[in-house]
VEXDO-39155 format. One record per residue (C-alpha): residue number from 1; residue in one letter; x, y, z. Coordinates in pm, 1 decimal, padded with zeros to 6 digits, always signed. Layout:
N
NUM A X Y Z
...
This chain:
456
1 M -02915.0 -01139.0 -04495.3
2 S -02799.3 -01356.3 -04743.6
3 N -02941.5 -01133.9 -05023.1
4 A -02738.2 -00826.9 -04886.7
5 L -02434.9 -01064.7 -04875.8
6 K -02466.8 -01121.5 -05202.6
7 G -02530.1 -00795.0 -05338.1
8 L -02248.8 -00652.3 -05194.0
9 K -02015.2 -00936.6 -05284.1
10 T -02145.9 -00809.4 -05630.2
11 Y -02110.8 -00461.6 -05581.7
12 L -01720.0 -00536.1 -05476.0
13 G -01663.5 -00755.0 -05816.6
14 S -01769.9 -00479.8 -06015.4
15 E -01499.5 -00345.4 -06286.4
16 A -01502.3 -00056.7 -06187.1
17 Q -01502.0 -00094.5 -05785.5
18 G -01198.2 -00378.6 -05852.3
19 R -00992.8 -00068.5 -05976.2
20 W -01071.9 +00173.6 -05697.8
21 V -00944.5 -00122.3 -05418.8
22 V -00622.9 -00185.3 -05660.9
23 I -00560.4 +00217.9 -05640.2
24 I -00596.7 +00221.0 -05255.0
25 A -00357.6 -00096.2 -05226.1
26 L -00101.6 +00070.8 -05471.2
27 S -00149.4 +00369.6 -05224.7
28 L -00095.4 +00283.7 -04903.3
29 A +00222.8 +00019.6 -05059.8
30 A +00371.9 +00388.0 -05186.4
31 L +00286.5 +00513.7 -04840.6
32 F +00500.2 +00234.7 -04702.9
33 L +00779.8 +00208.2 -04959.6
34 C +00793.8 +00607.8 -04995.5
35 R +01012.5 +00679.1 -04667.5
36 P +01250.7 +00926.8 -04620.7
37 V +01574.2 +00964.7 -04786.3
38 F +01861.9 +01047.0 -04582.2
39 A +02173.3 +01212.1 -04840.6
40 E +02493.4 +01103.6 -04707.0
41 F +02668.6 +01447.6 -04627.5
42 N +02914.9 +01554.0 -04853.8
43 S +03263.1 +01723.1 -04686.8
44 S +03420.5 +01768.0 -05041.4
45 G +03425.3 +02164.2 -04925.8
46 W +03583.2 +02151.5 -04615.3
47 K +03975.9 +02175.7 -04670.7
48 R +04114.7 +01996.1 -04310.8
49 Y +03947.6 +01813.6 -04048.6
50 R +04123.6 +01609.9 -03722.4
51 S +03989.7 +01296.7 -03578.9
52 I +03802.5 +01318.0 -03220.7
53 Q +03975.6 +01050.2 -02988.5
54 I +03718.4 +00970.5 -02750.6
55 P +03830.3 +00679.9 -02471.4
56 A +03645.0 +00380.8 -02500.0
57 D +03495.7 +00363.8 -02172.3
58 F +03302.6 +00719.6 -02222.1
59 A +02921.9 +00742.5 -02139.2
60 E +02673.8 +00826.1 -02408.7
61 G +02543.6 +01168.0 -02396.6
62 P +02730.0 +01515.0 -02387.1
63 A +03072.2 +01563.9 -02512.9
64 A +03270.1 +01835.5 -02512.6
65 I +03553.9 +01936.2 -02821.0
66 I +03811.2 +02136.8 -02694.3
67 L +03850.9 +02400.9 -03029.4
68 E +04224.0 +02485.6 -03006.1
69 S +04337.7 +02860.3 -03157.8
70 G +04508.5 +02634.7 -03449.1
71 V +04156.0 +02489.0 -03494.0
72 I +03995.4 +02856.8 -03486.9
73 D +04266.0 +03024.4 -03719.5
74 R +04092.5 +02846.1 -03942.0
75 C +03754.9 +02876.5 -03925.8
76 R +03524.6 +03185.2 -04037.8
77 P +03485.7 +03452.3 -03753.3
78 D +03110.4 +03288.0 -03680.1
79 L +03273.8 +02887.7 -03648.6
80 G +02964.5 +02832.2 -03875.7
81 D +03186.4 +02588.4 -04102.9
82 L +03263.6 +02375.6 -03769.5
83 R +03105.9 +01971.9 -03826.9
84 V +03122.6 +01743.8 -03607.9
85 L +03074.3 +01424.4 -03867.8
86 G +03008.2 +01065.3 -03723.3
87 S +03106.4 +00756.8 -03935.3
88 N +02755.2 +00717.2 -04058.0
89 G +02762.1 +00973.5 -04243.8
90 M +02583.8 +01202.9 -04098.8
91 P +02628.3 +01557.9 -03955.4
92 A +02603.6 +01562.3 -03511.1
93 L +02416.2 +01889.8 -03416.1
94 I +02657.0 +02089.6 -03199.6
95 A +02621.6 +02404.3 -02949.2
96 I +02961.6 +02588.8 -02929.6
97 T +03076.9 +02838.0 -02599.4
98 D +03116.6 +03142.7 -02614.1
99 P +03423.6 +03318.1 -02438.2
100 T +03326.5 +03629.6 -02492.9
101 V +03082.9 +03606.4 -02123.3
102 N +03207.0 +03869.8 -01882.3
103 N +03310.2 +03670.9 -01554.9
104 E +03343.3 +04004.4 -01312.7
105 A +03080.0 +03985.4 -01064.2
106 R +02833.4 +04321.0 -01051.7
107 P +02874.8 +04538.9 -00763.8
108 F +02572.9 +04637.6 -00582.7
109 T +02535.9 +04963.0 -00405.3
110 A +02525.0 +04979.5 -00014.2
111 Q +02356.3 +05183.7 +00253.5
112 V +02543.9 +05394.9 +00431.8
113 F +02393.0 +05517.6 +00773.9
114 R +02666.5 +05683.6 +00967.9
115 V +02964.7 +05908.2 +00872.7
116 A +03200.1 +06018.5 +01168.3
117 K +03474.3 +06236.1 +01143.7
118 T +03740.9 +06293.8 +01371.7
119 A +03948.9 +06546.6 +01330.0
120 G +04322.5 +06487.9 +01227.2
121 K +04264.2 +06139.3 +01267.5
122 W +04034.9 +05955.2 +01083.3
123 T +03688.2 +05894.8 +00907.2
124 D +03454.2 +05621.7 +01002.0
125 I +03132.1 +05478.6 +00752.7
126 A +02891.6 +05211.9 +00867.1
127 I +02713.2 +05049.0 +00591.8
128 D +02452.1 +04784.4 +00566.9
129 K +02478.6 +04540.1 +00287.0
130 T +02049.8 +04449.0 +00332.4
131 S +02145.2 +04152.3 +00411.5
132 K +02425.2 +03821.3 +00461.1
133 V +02567.5 +03884.7 +00101.7
134 L +02898.0 +03703.9 +00044.1
135 T +03099.1 +03989.2 -00089.4
136 G +03507.3 +03980.8 -00182.8
137 S +03555.8 +04375.0 -00238.4
138 I +03458.6 +04753.0 -00200.8
139 V +03468.0 +05035.2 -00408.8
140 I +03457.1 +05363.7 -00247.8
141 G +03320.7 +05636.2 -00478.4
142 T +03443.4 +06001.0 -00414.9
143 R +03487.3 +06354.2 -00601.1
144 S +03851.0 +06386.0 -00368.8
145 K +04180.6 +06429.5 -00565.9
146 D +04529.5 +06379.6 -00471.6
147 F +04522.0 +06189.6 -00207.9
148 I +04659.6 +05827.7 -00097.1
149 R +04517.1 +05696.8 +00208.5
150 K +04527.1 +05377.1 +00429.7
151 V +04179.4 +05187.0 +00492.1
152 E +04054.4 +04935.4 +00815.8
153 I +03762.5 +04739.1 +00703.7
154 R +03625.3 +04550.5 +00992.2
155 G +03248.1 +04327.8 +00976.4
156 S +02927.4 +04266.8 +01222.7
157 D +02634.8 +04102.1 +01248.3
158 N +02473.0 +04263.2 +01467.4
159 V +02629.9 +04628.1 +01413.7
160 R +02784.7 +04602.5 +01805.2
161 D +03076.7 +04345.2 +01787.5
162 A +03326.6 +04400.6 +01518.8
163 Y +03536.8 +04120.4 +01351.9
164 V +03855.1 +04229.6 +01223.5
165 I +03875.7 +04163.3 +00785.7
166 R +04169.1 +04339.9 +00670.7
167 M +04389.5 +04643.3 +00812.8
168 D +04631.2 +04712.7 +00556.8
169 G +04356.8 +04862.6 +00269.8
170 L +04509.1 +05148.0 +00109.8
171 I +04301.9 +05346.2 -00167.8
172 A +04458.3 +05666.1 -00411.7
173 D +04395.3 +05949.6 -00631.3
174 L +04704.0 +06046.1 -00806.7
175 G +04810.6 +06277.7 -01093.2
176 G +05151.0 +06282.0 -01249.9
177 D +05341.4 +06171.2 -01606.1
178 V +05060.7 +05830.9 -01524.0
179 P +04769.0 +05951.2 -01378.1
180 L +04595.7 +05670.4 -01190.0
181 S +04281.0 +05637.0 -00936.7
182 S +04226.4 +05344.3 -00770.6
183 L +03946.5 +05310.3 -00502.6
184 K +03884.3 +04980.7 -00438.5
185 L +03962.9 +04774.5 -00168.7
186 V +04000.4 +04396.7 -00229.2
187 H +03939.0 +04170.3 +00124.7
188 P +03902.1 +03820.4 +00228.5
189 L +03549.6 +03622.5 +00126.6
190 N +03247.1 +03750.4 +00413.8
191 N +02903.2 +03737.6 +00416.4
192 F +02895.1 +04019.7 +00743.2
193 Q +02602.9 +04187.5 +00685.8
194 Y +02746.8 +04543.2 +00793.5
195 I +03108.2 +04640.9 +00743.2
196 F +03241.1 +04906.3 +00929.5
197 L +03526.0 +05106.2 +00688.2
198 R +03769.2 +05340.3 +00885.2
199 I +03989.7 +05563.5 +00652.9
200 L +04333.9 +05719.4 +00802.2
201 D +04360.9 +06122.0 +00748.7
202 G +04593.8 +06162.4 +00958.9
203 D +04658.1 +06565.9 +00909.9
204 Q +04580.3 +06529.2 +00562.9
205 P +04210.0 +06644.8 +00429.6
206 Q +03939.8 +06411.9 +00488.7
207 L +03782.5 +06251.6 +00157.6
208 K +03428.1 +06344.9 +00025.1
209 I +03258.4 +06019.7 +00019.3
210 D +02978.4 +05978.9 -00238.1
211 S +02872.9 +05614.8 -00223.8
212 I +02964.2 +05289.3 -00133.6
213 Q +02956.3 +04964.1 -00392.5
214 C +03033.0 +04601.2 -00242.3
215 C +03119.9 +04341.8 -00519.5
216 P +03029.1 +03989.1 -00487.4
217 P +03289.1 +03713.1 -00550.4
218 D +03347.3 +03645.5 -00937.1
219 P +03219.5 +03322.4 -01029.9
220 E +03378.4 +03037.3 -01146.7
221 T +03510.4 +02986.1 -01469.6
222 P +03521.8 +02620.6 -01584.8
223 M +03682.4 +02663.0 -01912.5
224 A +03971.9 +02903.7 -01828.4
225 R +04364.5 +02736.5 -01823.1
226 S +04659.7 +02841.2 -01798.3
227 L +04905.2 +02935.6 -02092.7
228 D +05245.8 +02788.3 -02191.4
229 V +05474.6 +03108.0 -02242.3
230 R +05776.9 +03140.9 -02353.8
231 I +05958.9 +03482.3 -02315.7
232 L +06111.2 +03560.4 -02657.5
233 E +06228.8 +03938.6 -02611.7
234 N +06229.7 +04076.4 -02261.3
235 R +06411.1 +04398.1 -02239.2
236 T +06414.6 +04765.2 -02071.1
237 D +06504.0 +05112.1 -02143.1
238 E +06621.9 +05314.1 -01878.8
239 A +06650.4 +05631.0 -02087.2
240 S +06286.9 +05607.1 -02169.5
241 G +06144.3 +05423.8 -01849.6
242 S +06007.6 +05146.6 -02096.1
243 T +05996.1 +04797.3 -02101.2
244 R +05904.4 +04545.9 -02415.6
245 I +05811.9 +04192.6 -02385.1
246 V +05764.1 +03999.2 -02662.2
247 A +05602.4 +03605.3 -02572.7
248 D +05495.6 +03295.7 -02786.6
249 L +05188.8 +03107.8 -02637.0
250 G +05240.7 +02794.1 -02855.3
251 E +05100.6 +02574.0 -03154.8
252 R +04801.9 +02444.1 -02895.6
253 R +04613.2 +02707.3 -02694.5
254 A +04305.9 +02883.3 -02525.4
255 S +04192.9 +03189.0 -02641.7
256 L +04420.4 +03461.2 -02460.9
257 T +04158.3 +03655.6 -02174.0
258 Q +04461.0 +03765.9 -01871.4
259 L +04767.7 +03867.8 -01840.2
260 A +04967.3 +03838.9 -01516.7
261 F +05285.3 +04031.2 -01406.5
262 A +05517.5 +03951.2 -01144.9
263 T +05784.2 +04188.6 -01047.4
264 S +06022.6 +04279.5 -00789.5
265 A +05983.5 +04647.9 -00833.3
266 K +05822.9 +04858.8 -00520.6
267 E +05622.1 +05073.6 -00666.5
268 F +05575.2 +05209.5 -00974.7
269 V +05271.7 +05306.8 -01227.6
270 K +05296.4 +05240.7 -01585.5
271 K +05122.2 +05246.1 -01890.0
272 I +05060.0 +04897.7 -02047.4
273 R +05016.1 +04786.2 -02427.0
274 V +04949.2 +04472.1 -02566.2
275 H +04924.3 +04395.6 -02914.4
276 V +04851.1 +04045.1 -03092.4
277 G +05007.3 +03878.1 -03401.7
278 S +04967.4 +03551.4 -03604.6
279 S +05368.3 +03572.4 -03600.7
280 P +05669.2 +03815.3 -03460.2
281 N +05701.9 +03997.4 -03725.0
282 P +05681.2 +04402.5 -03651.7
283 D +05398.5 +04428.9 -03940.1
284 S +05238.5 +04156.4 -03815.4
285 W +05104.9 +04344.2 -03497.2
286 K +04759.5 +04447.3 -03361.2
287 K +04704.0 +04670.0 -03068.4
288 V +04413.6 +04537.7 -02878.0
289 H +04411.1 +04672.8 -02529.0
290 E +04537.7 +04957.7 -02312.7
291 A +04564.8 +05022.2 -01937.2
292 T +04739.8 +05136.8 -01613.9
293 I +04935.5 +04880.2 -01377.0
294 F +05068.3 +04982.9 -01069.9
295 R +05200.8 +04886.2 -00719.1
296 L +05144.7 +05154.5 -00449.3
297 R +05296.4 +05134.9 -00086.2
298 K +05202.5 +05351.3 +00250.6
299 D +05393.6 +05228.1 +00559.3
300 E +05299.5 +04824.4 +00589.5
301 A +04984.8 +04845.5 +00278.7
302 V +05005.8 +04790.8 -00057.9
303 N +04792.9 +04800.3 -00350.5
304 E +04855.1 +04668.2 -00628.7
305 R +04707.4 +04590.8 -00977.5
306 L +04904.9 +04333.5 -01235.5
307 K +04688.1 +04154.0 -01387.6
308 V +04503.9 +04291.0 -01731.5
309 R +04181.9 +04152.0 -01837.5
310 L +04157.5 +04101.2 -02220.3
311 S +03889.4 +03987.2 -02512.1
312 P +03964.7 +03700.0 -02632.2
313 Q +04247.8 +03664.8 -02879.1
314 P +04315.9 +03341.4 -03092.9
315 F +04674.3 +03493.2 -03190.9
316 R +04974.2 +03314.5 -03085.2
317 Y +05260.5 +03593.3 -03051.4
318 I +05187.1 +03870.7 -02771.8
319 L +05359.0 +04196.2 -02773.2
320 I +05359.3 +04376.3 -02424.4
321 E +05481.4 +04737.1 -02357.1
322 L +05555.3 +04941.2 -02073.7
323 Y +05577.5 +05341.3 -02063.8
324 G +05554.1 +05638.9 -01907.2
325 G +05697.8 +05744.1 -01587.6
326 R +06079.3 +05784.8 -01511.1
327 S +06205.1 +05421.6 -01430.0
328 A +06178.9 +05092.6 -01643.7
329 V +06041.1 +04822.4 -01447.1
330 K +06157.4 +04448.5 -01504.0
331 V +05899.3 +04189.9 -01507.7
332 D +06032.9 +03890.4 -01394.1
333 K +05752.4 +03647.8 -01517.2
334 L +05481.6 +03708.0 -01723.2
335 E +05152.6 +03411.1 -01660.3
336 A +04852.8 +03383.3 -01888.7
337 T +04547.8 +03245.5 -01935.2
338 G +04327.2 +03154.9 -02196.3
339 T +03941.3 +03084.5 -02231.5
340 M +03875.4 +02716.8 -02378.0
341 R +03614.8 +02709.2 -02656.8
342 L +03433.6 +02390.5 -02702.8
343 A +03194.4 +02253.1 -02924.5
344 I +02944.0 +02028.1 -02792.4
345 F +02764.6 +01725.0 -02927.2
346 E +02584.0 +01403.8 -02866.0
347 Y +02835.6 +01089.6 -02852.0
348 R +02663.5 +00788.2 -02979.4
349 R +02825.0 +00429.7 -02868.4
350 G +02963.8 +00250.6 -03185.1
351 F +03068.8 +00552.5 -03390.7
352 D +03385.0 +00735.1 -03495.2
353 Y +03365.4 +01077.7 -03505.1
354 R +03590.1 +01386.0 -03650.9
355 L +03604.4 +01759.8 -03643.3
356 L +03539.3 +01902.2 -04003.2
357 Y +03660.3 +02297.6 -04058.5
358 D +03842.8 +02570.7 -04289.5
359 N +03528.5 +02601.5 -04539.9
360 P +03514.1 +02969.8 -04595.9
361 T +03204.1 +02894.5 -04815.1
362 A +02999.8 +02687.4 -04605.7
363 E +02640.3 +02715.1 -04504.2
364 G +02668.0 +02847.9 -04180.3
365 M +02480.2 +02579.7 -03925.5
366 K +02262.4 +02663.2 -03671.5
367 A +02447.2 +02615.5 -03352.5
368 G +02262.3 +02642.8 -03022.0
369 S +02468.3 +02802.4 -02723.0
370 G +02683.9 +02618.0 -02542.1
371 E +02613.9 +02855.0 -02219.9
372 A +02264.0 +02696.8 -02244.1
373 V +02361.4 +02333.5 -02171.3
374 P +02273.0 +02181.2 -01842.6
375 N +02538.4 +02085.1 -01629.5
376 L +02830.4 +02240.9 -01808.0
377 P +03110.1 +02231.0 -01561.4
378 R +03000.0 +01832.9 -01544.9
379 I +03056.6 +01779.3 -01900.5
380 V +03359.1 +01962.8 -01916.1
381 L +03538.1 +01747.4 -01636.2
382 A +03411.2 +01433.8 -01791.9
383 S +03532.8 +01511.4 -02124.4
384 S +03854.9 +01595.3 -01986.0
385 D +04055.8 +01311.5 -02188.7
386 I +03887.8 +01354.4 -02515.3
387 R +04194.4 +01441.2 -02726.8
388 L +04159.0 +01624.8 -03115.7
389 G +04426.6 +01419.1 -03367.5
390 E +04668.4 +01598.6 -03567.5
391 E +04552.0 +01809.3 -03864.1
392 E +04474.3 +01650.9 -04170.6
393 R +04390.5 +01731.7 -04540.5
394 N +04012.9 +01644.2 -04612.4
395 V +04018.6 +01433.4 -04956.0
396 V +03667.6 +01320.0 -05064.5
397 D +03672.4 +01135.4 -05420.5
398 Q +03400.3 +01324.9 -05578.4
399 P +03131.2 +01031.7 -05798.6
400 H +03096.6 +01076.9 -06148.7
401 K +02748.7 +01252.6 -06185.0
402 V +02505.0 +01158.5 -06437.3
403 E +02407.0 +01394.4 -06670.6
404 N +02080.8 +01549.5 -06559.9
405 Q +02074.7 +01304.8 -06316.7
406 P +01831.6 +01507.0 -06069.7
407 E +01977.6 +01641.2 -05711.5
408 T +01919.4 +01364.5 -05422.4
409 G +01771.9 +01645.5 -05203.0
410 E +01514.5 +01673.8 -05545.2
411 V +01428.5 +01328.9 -05543.5
412 T +01349.2 +01297.9 -05172.7
413 L +01132.4 +01589.3 -05187.4
414 F +00978.7 +01455.2 -05482.5
415 W +00874.6 +01118.9 -05356.0
416 K +00751.5 +01248.1 -05039.9
417 L +00513.7 +01490.9 -05204.0
418 L +00420.0 +01185.4 -05433.0
419 G +00337.0 +00936.0 -05092.0
420 V +00138.7 +01194.9 -04924.9
421 I -00094.8 +01272.3 -05254.4
422 M -00134.2 +00900.1 -05275.7
423 L -00192.4 +00789.6 -04913.8
424 T -00451.8 +01133.3 -04943.2
425 V -00618.7 +01017.8 -05229.1
426 G -00618.7 +00672.7 -05135.1
427 L -00741.3 +00762.7 -04789.3
428 L -01066.3 +00955.4 -05001.3
429 L -01160.3 +00656.0 -05219.9
430 M -01186.3 +00417.3 -04921.2
431 F -01387.9 +00684.1 -04736.9
432 S -01631.5 +00682.6 -05039.2
433 L -01617.1 +00284.9 -05052.4
434 M -01726.0 +00278.5 -04716.7
435 L -02026.6 +00517.7 -04754.4
436 R -02117.1 +00318.0 -05069.7
437 A -02129.2 +00004.4 -04943.9
438 R -02289.2 +00113.8 -04633.8
439 S -02562.5 +00306.0 -04844.7
440 L -02636.2 -00065.2 -05034.0
441 R -02644.0 -00282.0 -04674.3
442 K -02925.0 -00032.0 -04589.8
443 S -03169.9 -00083.9 -04978.5
444 V -03039.7 -00434.6 -04899.7
445 R -03235.9 -00451.9 -04585.5
446 G -03563.3 -00208.9 -04696.0
447 R -03620.5 -00472.2 -04940.2
448 N -03659.1 -00759.2 -04675.8
449 S -03852.1 -00567.0 -04512.1
450 R -04097.0 -00529.8 -04738.3
451 I -04115.2 -00904.1 -04844.9
452 I -04154.5 -00985.6 -04469.4
453 N -04423.3 -00757.6 -04452.4
454 T -04630.5 -00855.9 -04735.5
455 R -04582.9 -01205.3 -04670.1
456 I -04786.3 -01124.0 -04326.2
């Protein structure tokens, strides 16, 4: 055994093998010294920023920032130049919510299992929702034209017993200067499986019923917010039967998604045009929506549509025109609802954060969808006290760049590749050394065994 150890010592002590040991040691040292180099984020291309004011007791985890229209107006259309920058100099990954999500529930077709007509009085329609589904409205499909009918609605779980849901429903299809078709009946929420409709025809022709659809309630919109509306102009013109309204939604606002009108007019049908603009200047107006609003009456029954849904509009000023029909309608009050867009990022205690924006040439940042974030309503509620500071100019001192100095990213990549290569070479040499040492031990053992056998 002593001869084997002496032979191995002689093998490792040779000049050639000493060089290999040095190379392996240097390779391993390069592996540990060549750690990834993270270049500090260069914010020189961003023109503006706002500090993110987070309460001191805010827990670590997802945090949501409300992106006011004042911020969105200065961003690229895809918001790809938004960055949340930590005080460690590194940007955080963000997810941005999408305001274009349709919050209207989709109707489903119910089964009509009985239609009974009583001449000169009414038409009874029995429908089956097939299960106890929560619904809030009914849409009647008919080919009939030029009518207005009162409708009674009852519900049941066993077909025999019926309970009143609504007694003053109203549907209509009207021609005239402003054609109107309103076949949707809104009623209190219920989960009756069976619904009974009674359409009061009186001495008018009975309606031809093609289908009945039931609508679940619209989902909650945790990001909806009321907007401050300041009326700049509210003028009616009796000669043309039109109304013109100009309003300011304020500097800090969410994207406009809905308008609601309040009026004392008892009955009317009007076309509506909605324009938006960055200023009240007539040259800035852009038409974004056209629809019909109305209020119909028959005896004590009333049907009205005084709300208008819009695709999200970040503009500050709106122009509304009501036209068509004979008499002008005076609008007593205008309400606006907006949908917030949120930037959600992972908050860490001990860091300060700011929101960078306004960089048209920024490389688009891959951001996730805010709708995919778990427990989004909870995050919105928890982040209700987070605020953005006032807008500030982003001024960055540019360090002097040494001529022919490689970029930081290139240097980082070079050292990473060098470290990988040296590690690979070191492992191969170590493996080769182990094999040769093992071969040497076997040869020494062989010589010893032959000596022992000779002595015997």
